[in-house]
N, CA, C and O of each residue as an XYZ file, in Angstrom:
380
protein
N     -10.602    -29.372      1.904
C      -9.267    -29.382      1.341
C      -8.319    -28.725      2.341
O      -8.606    -27.643      2.854
N      -7.214    -29.365      2.611
C      -6.206    -28.795      3.506
C      -5.199    -27.997      2.687
O      -4.800    -28.406      1.597
N      -4.802    -26.868      3.224
C      -3.840    -25.998      2.565
C      -2.490    -26.109      3.266
O      -2.408    -26.342      4.472
N      -1.455    -25.939      2.487
C      -0.087    -25.974      3.009
C       0.427    -24.537      3.110
O       0.228    -23.732      2.200
N       1.088    -24.228      4.223
C       1.619    -22.882      4.418
C       3.087    -22.830      4.032
O       3.879    -23.678      4.441
N       3.437    -21.837      3.248
C       4.831    -21.520      2.933
C       5.109    -20.157      3.563
O       4.196    -19.342      3.698
N       6.323    -19.911      3.940
C       6.661    -18.686      4.670
C       7.698    -17.870      3.933
O       8.741    -18.388      3.534
N       7.412    -16.587      3.751
C       8.438    -15.647      3.280
C       9.389    -15.412      4.445
O       8.977    -15.521      5.600
N      10.645    -15.092      4.172
C      11.612    -14.884      5.256
C      11.173    -13.828      6.272
O      11.439    -13.976      7.465
N      10.506    -12.770      5.819
C      10.064    -11.711      6.734
C       9.028    -12.241      7.731
O       9.060    -11.887      8.910
N       8.124    -13.078      7.260
C       7.101    -13.652      8.131
C       7.727    -14.628      9.119
O       7.370    -14.650     10.297
N       8.651    -15.419      8.635
C       9.336    -16.381      9.491
C      10.113    -15.653     10.591
O      10.087    -16.070     11.749
N      10.799    -14.572     10.234
C      11.554    -13.789     11.210
C      10.613    -13.126     12.222
O      10.934    -13.056     13.408
N       9.466    -12.644     11.767
C       8.497    -12.020     12.675
C       7.986    -13.040     13.689
O       7.873    -12.721     14.872
N       7.677    -14.254     13.252
C       7.208    -15.282     14.183
C       8.307    -15.678     15.160
O       8.040    -15.888     16.343
N       9.537    -15.780     14.675
C      10.656    -16.103     15.571
C      10.784    -15.052     16.666
O      10.996    -15.387     17.832
N      10.655    -13.783     16.295
C      10.766    -12.698     17.277
C       9.609    -12.761     18.276
O       9.822    -12.562     19.471
N       8.406    -13.031     17.812
C       7.258    -13.148     18.707
C       7.436    -14.301     19.676
O       7.196    -14.158     20.874
N       7.854    -15.440     19.158
C       8.017    -16.629     19.994
C       9.127    -16.456     21.026
O       9.105    -17.107     22.071
N      10.086    -15.595     20.749
C      11.200    -15.363     21.674
C      10.839    -14.407     22.812
O      11.584    -14.299     23.785
N       9.709    -13.718     22.699
C       9.305    -12.745     23.714
C       8.210    -13.349     24.591
O       7.076    -13.506     24.139
N       8.537    -13.692     25.847
C       7.536    -14.333     26.708
C       6.313    -13.466     26.984
O       5.263    -13.990     27.355
N       6.426    -12.161     26.812
C       5.268    -11.279     27.011
C       4.225    -11.444     25.907
O       3.081    -11.019     26.066
N       4.609    -12.052     24.805
C       3.716    -12.172     23.653
C       3.160    -13.581     23.451
O       2.727    -13.933     22.354
N       3.175    -14.377     24.509
C       2.684    -15.753     24.411
C       1.237    -15.806     23.921
O       0.903    -16.628     23.068
N       0.387    -14.945     24.450
C      -1.022    -14.950     24.029
C      -1.151    -14.602     22.549
O      -1.988    -15.175     21.851
N      -0.334    -13.670     22.063
C      -0.362    -13.304     20.645
C       0.075    -14.479     19.779
O      -0.536    -14.756     18.747
N       1.130    -15.167     20.197
C       1.612    -16.326     19.433
C       0.530    -17.401     19.367
O       0.307    -18.001     18.315
N      -0.136    -17.640     20.489
C      -1.205    -18.649     20.497
C      -2.354    -18.238     19.569
O      -2.893    -19.076     18.846
N      -2.727    -16.972     19.585
C      -3.805    -16.490     18.707
C      -3.401    -16.597     17.237
O      -4.206    -16.990     16.393
N      -2.175    -16.254     16.944
C      -1.680    -16.351     15.564
C      -1.640    -17.811     15.128
O      -2.026    -18.133     14.004
N      -1.176    -18.696     16.009
C      -1.149    -20.121     15.678
C      -2.557    -20.656     15.391
O      -2.744    -21.447     14.467
N      -3.544    -20.225     16.182
C      -4.931    -20.643     15.918
C      -5.387    -20.150     14.543
O      -6.027    -20.884     13.790
N      -5.054    -18.917     14.234
C      -5.430    -18.348     12.938
C      -4.757    -19.107     11.801
O      -5.391    -19.404     10.789
N      -3.486    -19.419     11.962
C      -2.777    -20.189     10.932
C      -3.434    -21.555     10.732
O      -3.568    -22.023      9.601
N      -3.838    -22.186     11.818
C      -4.533    -23.474     11.708
C      -5.846    -23.349     10.954
O      -6.196    -24.217     10.154
N      -6.565    -22.278     11.208
C      -7.827    -22.049     10.494
C      -7.583    -21.762      9.017
O      -8.360    -22.181      8.159
N      -6.508    -21.051      8.729
C      -6.158    -20.801      7.327
C      -5.812    -22.108      6.620
O      -6.165    -22.298      5.456
N      -5.128    -23.002      7.312
C      -4.799    -24.301      6.716
C      -6.066    -25.098      6.410
O      -6.132    -25.809      5.408
N      -7.071    -24.975      7.279
C      -8.324    -25.707      7.069
C      -9.129    -25.124      5.911
O      -9.539    -25.854      5.009
N      -9.355    -23.810      5.935
C     -10.148    -23.160      4.882
C      -9.899    -21.653      4.914
O     -10.561    -20.931      5.659
N      -8.956    -21.179      4.118
C      -8.630    -19.756      4.150
C      -9.756    -18.858      3.640
O      -9.702    -17.641      3.817
N     -10.763    -19.438      3.019
C     -11.844    -18.641      2.445
C     -13.132    -18.719      3.270
O     -14.192    -18.292      2.812
N     -13.038    -19.259      4.472
C     -14.183    -19.303      5.372
C     -14.545    -17.865      5.752
O     -13.705    -17.150      6.297
N     -15.767    -17.432      5.479
C     -16.144    -16.048      5.775
C     -16.047    -15.694      7.260
O     -15.917    -14.520      7.606
N     -16.110    -16.689      8.134
C     -16.012    -16.420      9.569
C     -14.637    -15.891      9.972
O     -14.491    -15.323     11.054
N     -13.634    -16.068      9.124
C     -12.295    -15.547      9.423
C     -12.228    -14.030      9.291
O     -11.353    -13.390      9.874
N     -13.140    -13.464      8.537
C     -13.132    -12.010      8.357
C     -11.953    -11.509      7.545
O     -11.497    -10.384      7.748
N     -11.463    -12.309      6.649
C     -10.315    -11.950      5.824
C     -10.659    -10.787      4.897
O     -11.739    -10.729      4.310
N      -9.713     -9.871      4.788
C      -9.891     -8.691      3.936
C      -8.843     -8.734      2.820
O      -7.646     -8.703      3.103
N      -9.275     -8.804      1.557
C      -8.320     -8.754      0.439
C      -7.974     -7.304      0.112
O      -8.800     -6.403      0.262
N      -6.734     -7.096     -0.338
C      -6.316     -5.772     -0.785
C      -5.125     -5.907     -1.728
O      -4.567     -6.993     -1.884
N      -4.747     -4.810     -2.347
C      -3.645     -4.780     -3.313
C      -2.448     -4.040     -2.713
O      -2.603     -3.046     -2.004
N      -1.247     -4.550     -3.017
C      -0.025     -3.850     -2.627
C       0.856     -3.698     -3.859
O       0.783     -4.525     -4.769
N       1.692     -2.654     -3.909
C       2.582     -2.495     -5.053
C       3.584     -3.639     -5.169
O       3.925     -4.065     -6.273
N       4.054     -4.134     -4.023
C       5.106     -5.152     -4.045
C       4.592     -6.561     -4.303
O       5.223     -7.326     -5.032
N       3.436     -6.919     -3.703
C       2.960     -8.297     -3.760
C       1.695     -8.500     -4.584
O       1.276     -9.638     -4.793
N       1.086     -7.434     -5.049
C      -0.170     -7.574     -5.778
C      -1.294     -7.891     -4.814
O      -1.399     -7.278     -3.752
N      -2.137     -8.848     -5.180
C      -3.274     -9.209     -4.337
C      -2.860    -10.007     -3.122
O      -2.234    -11.059     -3.250
N      -3.202     -9.522     -1.955
C      -2.923    -10.205     -0.701
C      -4.174    -10.173      0.172
O      -5.149     -9.490     -0.140
N      -4.129    -10.913      1.253
C      -5.234    -10.969      2.202
C      -4.711    -10.745      3.605
O      -3.591    -11.140      3.928
N      -5.519    -10.112      4.437
C      -5.196     -9.905      5.848
C      -6.265    -10.604      6.678
O      -7.457    -10.328      6.539
N      -5.824    -11.508      7.540
C      -6.727    -12.221      8.431
C      -6.353    -11.881      9.866
O      -5.207    -12.053     10.281
N      -7.332    -11.396     10.612
C      -7.100    -11.010     11.999
C      -6.872    -12.238     12.871
O      -7.538    -13.263     12.723
N      -5.908    -12.106     13.788
C      -5.693    -13.154     14.792
C      -6.648    -12.966     15.961
O      -6.681    -13.786     16.878
N      -7.426    -11.887     15.931
C      -8.450    -11.581     16.927
C      -7.870    -11.359     18.321
O      -8.486    -11.695     19.332
N      -6.664    -10.780     18.346
C      -6.049    -10.401     19.612
C      -5.124     -9.218     19.358
O      -4.202     -9.308     18.548
N      -5.366     -8.134     20.036
C      -4.468     -6.961     19.985
C      -4.101     -6.522     18.575
O      -2.967     -6.103     18.341
N      -5.010     -6.606     17.653
C      -4.802     -6.140     16.270
C      -3.694     -6.864     15.518
O      -3.125     -6.294     14.587
N      -3.370     -8.093     15.884
C      -2.394     -8.881     15.128
C      -3.063     -9.423     13.875
O      -4.217     -9.849     13.908
N      -2.327     -9.401     12.772
C      -2.827     -9.894     11.496
C      -1.831    -10.841     10.851
O      -0.618    -10.707     11.015
N      -2.372    -11.799     10.117
C      -1.583    -12.658      9.243
C      -1.855    -12.167      7.826
O      -2.996    -12.169      7.364
N      -0.796    -11.748      7.146
C      -0.897    -11.269      5.765
C      -0.436    -12.417      4.862
O       0.659    -12.952      5.034
N      -1.282    -12.785      3.905
C      -0.976    -13.951      3.076
C      -1.521    -13.782      1.658
O      -2.306    -12.878      1.371
N      -1.074    -14.688      0.784
C      -1.608    -14.737     -0.571
C      -1.551    -16.169     -1.074
O      -0.884    -17.026     -0.494
N      -2.257    -16.405     -2.153
C      -2.238    -17.740     -2.778
C      -0.834    -18.052     -3.236
O      -0.093    -17.169     -3.667
N      -0.477    -19.320     -3.139
C       0.844    -19.754     -3.572
C       0.853    -20.217     -5.014
O      -0.045    -19.900     -5.794
N       1.878    -20.969     -5.351
C       2.046    -21.412     -6.738
C       1.200    -22.633     -7.085
O       1.072    -22.985     -8.258
N       0.619    -23.285     -6.065
C      -0.283    -24.405     -6.326
C      -1.649    -24.081     -5.726
O      -1.788    -23.133     -4.953
N      -2.640    -24.867     -6.084
C      -4.008    -24.615     -5.627
C      -4.167    -24.773     -4.118
O      -5.105    -24.230     -3.534
N      -3.256    -25.514     -3.482
C      -3.386    -25.763     -2.043
C      -2.291    -25.094     -1.213
O      -2.081    -25.455     -0.055
N      -1.601    -24.132     -1.795
C      -0.526    -23.454     -1.064
C      -0.916    -22.016     -0.743
O      -1.455    -21.300     -1.586
N      -0.634    -21.607      0.493
C      -0.758    -20.220      0.917
C       0.623    -19.744      1.341
O       1.355    -20.462      2.022
N       0.969    -18.543      0.939
C       2.259    -17.967      1.323
C       2.003    -16.927      2.402
O       1.283    -15.952      2.184
N       2.598    -17.143      3.560
C       2.494    -16.189      4.653
C       3.534    -15.106      4.383
O       4.739    -15.359      4.395
N       3.043    -13.904      4.141
C       3.919    -12.790      3.789
C       4.447    -12.103      5.033
O       5.624    -11.752      5.104
N       3.575    -11.911      6.015
C       3.985    -11.198      7.226
C       2.987    -11.454      8.344
O       1.792    -11.627      8.101
N       3.490    -11.476      9.565
C       2.663    -11.468     10.753
C       2.945    -10.130     11.406
O       4.091     -9.816     11.729
N       1.888     -9.335     11.602
C       2.131     -7.922     11.938
C       1.030     -7.344     12.821
O      -0.133     -7.736     12.729
N       1.419     -6.419     13.664
C       0.475     -5.632     14.442
C       0.653     -4.188     14.014
O       1.587     -3.525     14.463
N      -0.224     -3.686     13.155
C      -0.035     -2.307     12.662
C      -0.211     -1.291     13.770
O      -1.044     -1.458     14.661
N       0.577     -0.247     13.703
C       0.467      0.868     14.656
C      -0.418      1.919     14.017
O       0.042      2.728     13.211
N      -1.696      1.903     14.383
C      -2.636      2.829     13.746
C      -2.899      4.059     14.605
O      -3.784      4.857     14.295
N      -2.142      4.215     15.675
C      -2.322      5.377     16.557
C      -1.574      6.610     16.074
O      -1.745      7.697     16.626
N      -0.761      6.450     15.064
C       0.039      7.592     14.586
C      -0.313      7.962     13.173
O       0.263      8.897     12.618
């Protein structure tokens, strides 16, 4: 089953900023690969997706882009085949 991606404005803005920075080309490519894999099967265990709860969004999932700690944060959409991309983010865990 193929899934359709919908984007929250914050996620869309984050991708626009990444794509505008030529130093982050490798990150954009890794994120794009991850998004493609999510479209194919977001529940494939090989993705290493981690579910968690947030106060604002409830149940969400974090899937690693497998490059420099970039993650795609997403949740199920309003239909069985929709995923909502909440944010594309590289957490700063050094502080």
